[in-house]
N, CA, C and O atoms as a MOPAC input file, in Angstrom:
PM7 MOZYME 1SCF
protein

 N      0.84700 1    -1.17600 1     0.00000 1
 C      0.00000 1     0.00000 1     0.00000 1
 C      0.88900 1     1.23400 1     0.00000 1
 O      1.93600 1     1.26700 1     0.64600 1
 N      0.46000 1     2.22400 1    -0.72100 1
 C      1.29000 1     3.41400 1    -0.85400 1
 C      0.50500 1     4.65800 1    -0.48600 1
 O     -0.70500 1     4.61200 1    -0.26400 1
 N      1.21000 1     5.75200 1    -0.42700 1
 C      0.56500 1     7.04500 1    -0.31000 1
 C     -0.08500 1     7.30300 1     1.01900 1
 O      0.59300 1     7.58700 1     2.00600 1
 N     -1.38400 1     7.20700 1     1.05300 1
 C     -2.15700 1     7.62700 1     2.21200 1
 C     -2.46900 1     6.48900 1     3.17400 1
 O     -3.17100 1     6.69900 1     4.16300 1
 N     -1.96200 1     5.28800 1     2.90400 1
 C     -2.25600 1     4.12300 1     3.74300 1
 C     -0.94700 1     3.60100 1     4.34400 1
 O     -0.03900 1     3.19500 1     3.61800 1
 N     -0.86300 1     3.61600 1     5.66700 1
 C      0.33000 1     3.13700 1     6.37900 1
 C      0.21700 1     1.62900 1     6.58300 1
 O     -0.85900 1     1.12100 1     6.89700 1
 N      1.31600 1     0.92300 1     6.40500 1
 C      1.32900 1    -0.52000 1     6.61800 1
 C      1.64600 1    -0.82900 1     8.07700 1
 O      2.61300 1    -0.31000 1     8.63300 1
 N      0.82300 1    -1.67900 1     8.69100 1
 C      1.01300 1    -2.07300 1    10.09200 1
 C      1.41900 1    -3.54000 1    10.17500 1
 O      1.34100 1    -4.28300 1     9.19700 1
 N      1.85300 1    -3.93500 1    11.36700 1
 C      2.23000 1    -5.31800 1    11.63200 1
 C      1.66500 1    -5.72200 1    12.98400 1
 O      1.12000 1    -4.89700 1    13.71700 1
 N      1.80400 1    -7.01600 1    13.30600 1
 C      1.40600 1    -7.47800 1    14.63600 1
 C      2.11200 1    -6.68200 1    15.72100 1
 O      1.52000 1    -6.37400 1    16.75500 1
 N      3.37200 1    -6.34900 1    15.48800 1
 C      4.17600 1    -5.64100 1    16.48800 1
 C      3.77700 1    -4.17300 1    16.63700 1
 O      3.99700 1    -3.58600 1    17.69700 1
 N      3.19900 1    -3.57200 1    15.60700 1
 C      2.94900 1    -2.12600 1    15.65000 1
 C      1.48600 1    -1.72300 1    15.82200 1
 O      1.21500 1    -0.58200 1    16.19500 1
 N      0.55000 1    -2.60700 1    15.56600 1
 C     -0.85800 1    -2.18200 1    15.49800 1
 C     -1.37900 1    -1.64000 1    16.82000 1
 O     -2.00600 1    -0.58100 1    16.83500 1
 N     -1.14300 1    -2.32600 1    17.92400 1
 C     -1.72000 1    -1.88500 1    19.20100 1
 C     -1.25900 1    -0.48900 1    19.59100 1
 O     -2.06700 1     0.36100 1    19.96300 1
 N      0.03200 1    -0.26400 1    19.50300 1
 C      0.56300 1     1.05300 1    19.85500 1
 C      0.07500 1     2.11700 1    18.87000 1
 O     -0.26100 1     3.23200 1    19.26600 1
 N      0.04000 1     1.76000 1    17.58000 1
 C     -0.36900 1     2.72300 1    16.55300 1
 C     -1.80700 1     3.18700 1    16.76700 1
 O     -2.06200 1     4.39000 1    16.79400 1
 N     -2.75100 1     2.25600 1    16.91800 1
 C     -4.15300 1     2.66700 1    17.07000 1
 C     -4.39800 1     3.28800 1    18.43500 1
 O     -5.28600 1     4.12800 1    18.58200 1
 N     -3.61500 1     2.88300 1    19.44600 1
 C     -3.77700 1     3.45100 1    20.78300 1
 C     -3.25000 1     4.86400 1    20.90500 1
 O     -3.77800 1     5.65800 1    21.68400 1
 N     -2.21700 1     5.18600 1    20.14700 1
 C     -1.58500 1     6.50600 1    20.24900 1
 C     -2.18800 1     7.54300 1    19.30700 1
 O     -1.93800 1     8.73800 1    19.46200 1
 N     -2.96800 1     7.10100 1    18.34300 1
 C     -3.50300 1     8.02100 1    17.32900 1
 C     -4.51200 1     8.98600 1    17.94000 1
 O     -5.37900 1     8.59300 1    18.72000 1
 N     -4.38000 1    10.24600 1    17.57100 1
 C     -5.32700 1    11.25400 1    18.05200 1
 C     -6.58100 1    11.31300 1    17.19400 1
 O     -7.61600 1    11.80700 1    17.64100 1
 N     -6.49800 1    10.81700 1    15.97500 1
 C     -7.64400 1    10.76900 1    15.07300 1
 C     -8.16700 1     9.33800 1    15.02000 1
 O     -7.47600 1     8.41100 1    15.44300 1
 N     -9.39000 1     9.14700 1    14.49900 1
 C     -9.85300 1     7.77900 1    14.26800 1
 C     -8.90200 1     7.07300 1    13.29500 1
 O     -8.31000 1     7.70700 1    12.42200 1
 N     -8.76600 1     5.76300 1    13.45900 1
 C     -7.91200 1     4.95900 1    12.60100 1
 C     -8.77100 1     3.91000 1    11.91700 1
 O     -9.55900 1     3.22700 1    12.57200 1
 N     -8.62600 1     3.77700 1    10.60600 1
 C     -9.31500 1     2.75200 1     9.83200 1
 C     -8.25500 1     1.77200 1     9.35200 1
 O     -7.35000 1     2.14200 1     8.60500 1
 N     -8.37300 1     0.51000 1     9.78900 1
 C     -7.40000 1    -0.50400 1     9.40400 1
 C     -8.07100 1    -1.52000 1     8.48900 1
 O     -9.10400 1    -2.10400 1     8.81700 1
 N     -7.44300 1    -1.71000 1     7.32200 1
 C     -7.91300 1    -2.74000 1     6.39000 1
 C     -7.10200 1    -4.00000 1     6.65500 1
 O     -5.87900 1    -4.00000 1     6.51400 1
 N     -7.78300 1    -5.07300 1     7.03900 1
 C     -7.15900 1    -6.38100 1     7.21700 1
 C     -7.34300 1    -7.13100 1     5.90400 1
 O     -8.46800 1    -7.34600 1     5.45200 1
 N     -6.22900 1    -7.52600 1     5.29800 1
 C     -6.29100 1    -8.11000 1     3.96700 1
 C     -5.34100 1    -9.29500 1     3.84600 1
 O     -4.45300 1    -9.49700 1     4.67300 1
 N     -5.55900 1   -10.07000 1     2.78600 1
 C     -4.72400 1   -11.22400 1     2.48800 1
 C     -4.30800 1   -11.12900 1     1.02600 1
 O     -5.15400 1   -10.87400 1     0.16900 1
 N     -3.02800 1   -11.32800 1     0.71800 1
 C     -2.57800 1   -11.19900 1    -0.67000 1
 C     -3.21200 1   -12.22300 1    -1.61200 1
 O     -3.20900 1   -12.01600 1    -2.82500 1
 N     -3.74700 1   -13.30400 1    -1.09300 1
 C     -4.39500 1   -14.30900 1    -1.93500 1
 C     -5.87700 1   -14.02200 1    -2.14600 1
 O     -6.54900 1   -14.76600 1    -2.86000 1
 N     -6.38900 1   -12.98100 1    -1.55300 1
 C     -7.81300 1   -12.64500 1    -1.59400 1
 C     -8.09800 1   -11.72900 1    -2.78500 1
 O     -7.61800 1   -10.59700 1    -2.83400 1
 N     -8.88700 1   -12.22700 1    -3.74600 1
 C     -9.19900 1   -11.42000 1    -4.92800 1
 C    -10.06300 1   -10.21300 1    -4.58400 1
 O     -9.93000 1    -9.15900 1    -5.20500 1
 N    -10.94100 1   -10.35600 1    -3.60700 1
 C    -11.76900 1    -9.22000 1    -3.18300 1
 C    -10.88100 1    -8.14500 1    -2.55000 1
 O    -11.12800 1    -6.95200 1    -2.72800 1
 N     -9.85700 1    -8.56200 1    -1.81600 1
 C     -8.91600 1    -7.60200 1    -1.22800 1
 C     -8.22200 1    -6.79500 1    -2.31500 1
 O     -8.04900 1    -5.58300 1    -2.19300 1
 N     -7.82900 1    -7.48600 1    -3.37800 1
 C     -7.17300 1    -6.81500 1    -4.50700 1
 C     -8.12600 1    -5.82300 1    -5.15800 1
 O     -7.72600 1    -4.71900 1    -5.52800 1
 N     -9.38300 1    -6.21800 1    -5.29500 1
 C    -10.39600 1    -5.34700 1    -5.89100 1
 C    -10.68900 1    -4.12400 1    -5.01800 1
 O    -10.95000 1    -3.03700 1    -5.53300 1
 N    -10.64500 1    -4.30700 1    -3.70700 1
 C    -10.95600 1    -3.21600 1    -2.78100 1
 C     -9.77600 1    -2.27400 1    -2.54100 1
 O     -9.97300 1    -1.16700 1    -2.04100 1
 N     -8.55500 1    -2.68700 1    -2.88700 1
 C     -7.36400 1    -1.86500 1    -2.60200 1
 C     -7.45600 1    -0.45100 1    -3.17000 1
 O     -7.21800 1     0.50400 1    -2.43000 1
 N     -7.79400 1    -0.27000 1    -4.46700 1
 C     -7.86100 1     1.10600 1    -4.96600 1
 C     -9.02400 1     1.89600 1    -4.37100 1
 O     -8.94400 1     3.11800 1    -4.25400 1
 N    -10.08900 1     1.21900 1    -3.99800 1
 C    -11.23100 1     1.88800 1    -3.34900 1
 C    -10.78100 1     2.44100 1    -1.99900 1
 O    -11.04000 1     3.60000 1    -1.67400 1
 N    -10.10300 1     1.59700 1    -1.21700 1
 C     -9.62400 1     2.01900 1     0.10400 1
 C     -8.61100 1     3.15100 1    -0.01200 1
 O     -8.65900 1     4.11200 1     0.75700 1
 N     -7.70000 1     3.04000 1    -0.96500 1
 C     -6.69600 1     4.09800 1    -1.17700 1
 C     -7.37800 1     5.41600 1    -1.54400 1
 O     -6.97700 1     6.47800 1    -1.06900 1
 N     -8.40600 1     5.34800 1    -2.38700 1
 C     -9.14100 1     6.55600 1    -2.78000 1
 C     -9.85400 1     7.20600 1    -1.61200 1
 O     -9.85600 1     8.42900 1    -1.47800 1
 N    -10.45700 1     6.39000 1    -0.77200 1
 C    -11.14200 1     6.91600 1     0.41100 1
 C    -10.11500 1     7.51700 1     1.37100 1
 O    -10.35800 1     8.56700 1     1.96600 1
 N     -8.97000 1     6.85200 1     1.52300 1
 C     -7.91600 1     7.37400 1     2.39400 1
 C     -7.43500 1     8.73700 1     1.90600 1
 O     -7.21600 1     9.64800 1     2.70400 1
 N     -7.27600 1     8.86800 1     0.61100 1
 C     -6.84400 1    10.15300 1     0.04200 1
 C     -7.90000 1    11.22300 1     0.26800 1
 O     -7.57900 1    12.35100 1     0.64300 1
 N     -9.15900 1    10.87000 1     0.04000 1
 C    -10.26600 1    11.82300 1     0.17300 1
 C    -10.43600 1    12.30700 1     1.62200 1
 O    -10.75500 1    13.47300 1     1.85400 1
 N    -10.22600 1    11.42200 1     2.57800 1
 C    -10.46700 1    11.76200 1     3.98800 1
 C     -9.17600 1    11.99100 1     4.77000 1
 O     -9.17400 1    11.97400 1     6.00100 1
 N     -8.07900 1    12.20500 1     4.04100 1
 C     -6.79900 1    12.49700 1     4.67900 1
 C     -6.96400 1    13.72400 1     5.58400 1
 O     -7.50100 1    14.75000 1     5.16500 1
 N     -6.50400 1    13.60200 1     6.80400 1
 C     -6.62600 1    14.70000 1     7.75800 1
 C     -7.79900 1    14.52600 1     8.69900 1
 O     -7.81800 1    15.11800 1     9.77800 1
 N     -8.79600 1    13.71200 1     8.30500 1
 C     -9.94700 1    13.44000 1     9.17100 1
 C     -9.78700 1    12.11600 1     9.90300 1
 O    -10.36000 1    11.91500 1    10.97400 1
 N     -9.01100 1    11.22100 1     9.32200 1
 C     -8.76000 1     9.90400 1     9.90300 1
 C     -7.41200 1     9.41500 1     9.38500 1
 O     -6.87100 1     9.94400 1     8.41400 1
 N     -6.89100 1     8.40800 1    10.04600 1
 C     -5.65200 1     7.76400 1     9.62600 1
 C     -6.02800 1     6.41700 1     9.03300 1
 O     -6.84000 1     5.68900 1     9.60600 1
 N     -5.45000 1     6.08300 1     7.90000 1
 C     -5.77000 1     4.84400 1     7.20200 1
 C     -4.54900 1     3.94100 1     7.18700 1
 O     -3.43400 1     4.38800 1     6.91800 1
 N     -4.77100 1     2.66700 1     7.47900 1
 C     -3.67700 1     1.71300 1     7.55700 1
 C     -4.14700 1     0.35100 1     7.05600 1
 O     -5.34200 1     0.07800 1     6.95100 1
 N     -3.17000 1    -0.48400 1     6.75400 1
 C     -3.47200 1    -1.84000 1     6.31000 1
 C     -2.61300 1    -2.83900 1     7.05700 1
 O     -1.50700 1    -2.52700 1     7.49700 1
 N     -3.14600 1    -4.05600 1     7.19400 1
 C     -2.41000 1    -5.12100 1     7.84700 1
 C     -2.56800 1    -6.39700 1     7.03600 1
 O     -3.67900 1    -6.89400 1     6.85000 1
 N     -1.45300 1    -6.91800 1     6.55800 1
 C     -1.42700 1    -8.16700 1     5.79900 1
 C     -1.59700 1    -9.30900 1     6.80200 1
 O     -0.70200 1    -9.58800 1     7.59900 1
 N     -2.76000 1    -9.96300 1     6.75000 1
 C     -3.07700 1   -11.00800 1     7.71700 1
 C     -2.23500 1   -12.27000 1     7.52700 1
 O     -2.02400 1   -13.01500 1     8.48500 1
 N     -1.76300 1   -12.51600 1     6.33800 1
 C     -0.94000 1   -13.70700 1     6.10000 1
 C      0.40900 1   -13.55400 1     6.80500 1
 O      0.93200 1   -14.51600 1     7.36700 1
 N      0.96400 1   -12.35600 1     6.77200 1
 C      2.25100 1   -12.09800 1     7.41000 1
 C      2.11100 1   -11.74000 1     8.89100 1
 O      3.07500 1   -11.83300 1     9.65000 1
 N      0.91300 1   -11.33200 1     9.29400 1
 C      0.66700 1   -10.86600 1    10.66900 1
 C     -0.63500 1   -11.47100 1    11.19800 1
 O     -1.63700 1   -10.76400 1    11.30800 1
 N     -0.63800 1   -12.75700 1    11.52600 1
 C     -1.88500 1   -13.41100 1    11.91500 1
 C     -2.38100 1   -13.09800 1    13.33200 1
 O     -3.56800 1   -13.25400 1    13.61700 1
 N     -1.48800 1   -12.66200 1    14.21800 1
 C     -1.89400 1   -12.45200 1    15.60600 1
 C     -2.96400 1   -11.38500 1    15.76600 1
 O     -3.95900 1   -11.60600 1    16.45700 1
 N     -2.77300 1   -10.23200 1    15.13700 1
 C     -3.73200 1    -9.13300 1    15.29000 1
 C     -5.09900 1    -9.54500 1    14.75600 1
 O     -6.12200 1    -9.26000 1    15.37800 1
 N     -5.11800 1   -10.20800 1    13.61200 1
 C     -6.39200 1   -10.65100 1    13.04100 1
 C     -7.08300 1   -11.65600 1    13.96600 1
 O     -8.30000 1   -11.60300 1    14.14600 1
 N     -6.32000 1   -12.55100 1    14.54000 1
 C     -6.88700 1   -13.53500 1    15.47200 1
 C     -7.41800 1   -12.83900 1    16.72000 1
 O     -8.54100 1   -13.10400 1    17.15100 1
 N     -6.61700 1   -11.95300 1    17.29900 1
 C     -7.02200 1   -11.25200 1    18.51700 1
 C     -8.29800 1   -10.43600 1    18.30300 1
 O     -9.13000 1   -10.32600 1    19.20400 1
 N     -8.44800 1    -9.86500 1    17.10400 1
 C     -9.61900 1    -9.03100 1    16.80100 1
 C    -10.74600 1    -9.81700 1    16.14200 1
 O    -11.75000 1    -9.24000 1    15.72400 1
 N    -10.57600 1   -11.13800 1    16.05100 1
 C    -11.58600 1   -12.02400 1    15.48400 1
 C    -12.01400 1   -11.59400 1    14.08800 1
 O    -13.20000 1   -11.44400 1    13.79700 1
 N    -11.01600 1   -11.40100 1    13.23600 1
 C    -11.25800 1   -11.04400 1    11.84500 1
 C    -11.42900 1   -12.33400 1    11.05200 1
 O    -10.48600 1   -13.11400 1    10.91500 1
 N    -12.63200 1   -12.55800 1    10.53000 1
 C    -12.94300 1   -13.77800 1     9.79200 1
 C    -13.29300 1   -13.51000 1     8.33000 1
 O    -13.36800 1   -14.44600 1     7.53400 1
 N    -13.50300 1   -12.26600 1     7.97200 1
 C    -13.87300 1   -11.88300 1     6.60900 1
 C    -12.74100 1   -11.05600 1     6.03300 1
 O    -12.20700 1   -10.17100 1     6.70200 1
 N    -12.37100 1   -11.34600 1     4.78000 1
 C    -11.36900 1   -10.52000 1     4.12500 1
 C    -11.97400 1    -9.88600 1     2.89100 1
 O    -12.69400 1   -10.54500 1     2.14000 1
 N    -11.69300 1    -8.63400 1     2.67900 1
 C    -11.03900 1    -7.74900 1     3.63200 1
 C    -12.00600 1    -7.34300 1     4.74200 1
 O    -13.22300 1    -7.36600 1     4.55500 1
 N    -11.47100 1    -6.98000 1     5.86600 1
 C    -12.25000 1    -6.38900 1     6.95000 1
 C    -11.69700 1    -5.00300 1     7.22000 1
 O    -10.48800 1    -4.77900 1     7.16800 1
 N    -12.58400 1    -4.09500 1     7.50400 1
 C    -12.22200 1    -2.70400 1     7.78400 1
 C    -12.68000 1    -2.41000 1     9.20900 1
 O    -13.87800 1    -2.39000 1     9.49200 1
 N    -11.72700 1    -2.18400 1    10.09700 1
 C    -12.05700 1    -1.92500 1    11.49600 1
 C    -11.66400 1    -0.49800 1    11.83800 1
 O    -10.55300 1    -0.05200 1    11.55100 1
 N    -12.59600 1     0.20200 1    12.45400 1
 C    -12.37700 1     1.59200 1    12.85100 1
 C    -12.08700 1     1.63100 1    14.34400 1
 O    -12.77300 1     0.99500 1    15.14400 1
 N    -11.05800 1     2.39000 1    14.70200 1
 C    -10.63700 1     2.52300 1    16.09300 1
 C    -10.63200 1     3.99500 1    16.48400 1
 O    -10.35200 1     4.87000 1    15.66500 1
 N    -10.94300 1     4.24400 1    17.72700 1
 C    -10.77100 1     5.57400 1    18.32700 1
 C    -10.25100 1     5.34900 1    19.73900 1
 O    -10.85400 1     4.61300 1    20.52100 1
 N     -9.13100 1     5.98400 1    20.06000 1
 C     -8.54300 1     5.80200 1    21.37500 1
 C     -8.14300 1     4.36100 1    21.65400 1
 O     -8.15600 1     3.92200 1    22.80400 1
 N     -7.78900 1     3.62700 1    20.61400 1
 C     -7.37100 1     2.24100 1    20.77000 1
 C     -8.49200 1     1.23300 1    20.86300 1
 O     -8.23700 1     0.03200 1    20.96000 1
 N     -9.74000 1     1.70200 1    20.83500 1
 C    -10.89200 1     0.80400 1    20.95200 1
 C    -11.65400 1     0.72800 1    19.62700 1
 O    -11.78800 1     1.72100 1    18.91300 1
 N    -12.14100 1    -0.45900 1    19.32100 1
 C    -12.92400 1    -0.64900 1    18.10700 1
 C    -14.25800 1     0.08800 1    18.23400 1
 O    -14.96400 1    -0.04500 1    19.23300 1
 N    -14.59200 1     0.87400 1    17.19100 1
 C    -15.85900 1     1.60900 1    17.19300 1
 C    -16.73900 1     1.24300 1    16.00000 1
 O    -17.89000 1     1.67400 1    15.92900 1
 N    -16.21800 1     0.46300 1    15.07400 1
 C    -17.00500 1     0.06400 1    13.91600 1
 C    -16.26700 1    -0.96900 1    13.09300 1
 O    -15.05000 1    -1.12000 1    13.20100 1
 N    -17.03200 1    -1.68900 1    12.25500 1
 C    -16.44000 1    -2.74700 1    11.44600 1
 C    -17.32500 1    -3.00800 1    10.23900 1
 O    -18.55300 1    -2.97000 1    10.32100 1
 N    -16.67400 1    -3.27100 1     9.12400 1
 C    -17.36500 1    -3.66900 1     7.89400 1
 C    -16.45300 1    -4.65900 1     7.18400 1
 O    -15.24400 1    -4.67000 1     7.41600 1
 N    -17.02100 1    -5.48000 1     6.32800 1
 C    -16.16700 1    -6.44600 1     5.65400 1
 C    -16.73700 1    -6.96400 1     4.36100 1
 O    -17.92700 1    -6.82600 1     4.07700 1
 N    -15.85900 1    -7.56400 1     3.58400 1
 C    -16.24200 1    -8.16200 1     2.32000 1
 C    -16.19100 1    -7.16000 1     1.18500 1
 O    -15.60700 1    -6.08300 1     1.30000 1
 N    -16.82200 1    -7.54500 1     0.08300 1
 C    -16.86300 1    -6.68700 1    -1.09900 1
 C    -17.90900 1    -5.60000 1    -0.88700 1
 O    -19.10600 1    -5.87800 1    -0.80800 1
 N    -17.44400 1    -4.37200 1    -0.79700 1
 C    -18.31700 1    -3.22000 1    -0.56700 1
 C    -18.12500 1    -2.22700 1    -1.70300 1
 O    -17.05000 1    -2.14100 1    -2.29500 1
 N    -19.16700 1    -1.49200 1    -1.99400 1
 C    -19.00100 1    -0.40400 1    -2.95000 1
 C    -18.25700 1     0.72200 1    -2.24700 1
 O    -18.18100 1     0.75600 1    -1.01900 1
 N    -17.72000 1     1.62400 1    -3.02100 1
 C    -17.04100 1     2.77400 1    -2.42900 1
 C    -18.00500 1     3.53600 1    -1.53400 1
 O    -17.62200 1     3.98500 1    -0.45400 1
 N    -19.23500 1     3.68500 1    -1.96300 1
 C    -20.22800 1     4.42700 1    -1.18400 1
 C    -20.51900 1     3.73600 1     0.14700 1
 O    -20.62800 1     4.40300 1     1.17600 1
 N    -20.64400 1     2.40000 1     0.13800 1
 C    -20.92500 1     1.67300 1     1.37000 1
 C    -19.78400 1     1.80400 1     2.37100 1
 O    -20.01200 1     2.07000 1     3.55100 1
 N    -18.56800 1     1.61900 1     1.90100 1
 C    -17.41600 1     1.72300 1     2.79600 1
 C    -17.24100 1     3.15000 1     3.29100 1
 O    -16.97100 1     3.37600 1     4.47100 1
 N    -17.39200 1     4.09000 1     2.40800 1
 C    -17.22800 1     5.49500 1     2.79800 1
 C    -18.28900 1     5.91100 1     3.81500 1
 O    -17.98300 1     6.65300 1     4.74700 1
 N    -19.51300 1     5.45400 1     3.65700 1
 C    -20.58400 1     5.77900 1     4.60000 1
 C    -20.27300 1     5.19800 1     5.97700 1
 O    -20.47900 1     5.86700 1     6.99000 1
 N    -19.78300 1     3.97000 1     6.02400 1
 C    -19.42600 1     3.35500 1     7.30400 1
 C    -18.32500 1     4.15600 1     7.98800 1
 O    -18.37800 1     4.37300 1     9.19900 1
 N    -17.35400 1     4.58500 1     7.24300 1
 C    -16.25500 1     5.37900 1     7.80700 1
 C    -16.75600 1     6.74500 1     8.26200 1
 O    -16.42900 1     7.19400 1     9.36100 1
 N    -17.54300 1     7.40100 1     7.42700 1
 C    -18.06000 1     8.74000 1     7.77400 1
 C    -18.89200 1     8.74100 1     9.03600 1
 O    -18.88300 1     9.71600 1     9.78700 1
 N    -19.61100 1     7.65900 1     9.27700 1
 C    -20.45500 1     7.58200 1    10.48800 1
 C    -19.63000 1     7.71200 1    11.76700 1
 O    -20.16200 1     8.07900 1    12.81400 1
 N    -18.35100 1     7.41500 1    11.68400 1
 C    -17.51600 1     7.41300 1    12.87800 1
 C    -16.49400 1     8.54400 1    12.92100 1
 O    -15.68400 1     8.60500 1    13.84600 1
 N    -16.51800 1     9.42700 1    11.94900 1
 C    -15.56400 1    10.54100 1    11.94500 1
 C    -16.07800 1    11.69800 1    12.78200 1
 O    -15.40800 1    12.72400 1    12.89500 1

C-alpha cells in the first residue's frame, strides 16, 4: 500500500491505534484474496479523500496473523475503525465505495 495508507504489523498495530489522536481505519487483507485486490484502490481513494480526518492503515493477515486472530477477523477484507485504541465500527467483504465510505463517515 502506498501514499495515504500506512502498513502495520502485529508488532505495531496496538501502539499505533492506541496513540492516534484521530480515528484509525485498518484494512485487514490477504494477498491471496481477490476481493482484497479489488478493494485496494477503493480504500486508497477513500484514504486520500479523507486524509486529515482519519488515519488509514493496512495489515497483511498472512504475514501478521496475531492481530487478526485477537480481533476475530474472519472476513477478508475487513475494515475496522478505532478511536482511542478501541474498536468503534467494522465492515467487511466486497463493498461499494459508497458503502465503505458511509461506514467510515459515520464514525468521523
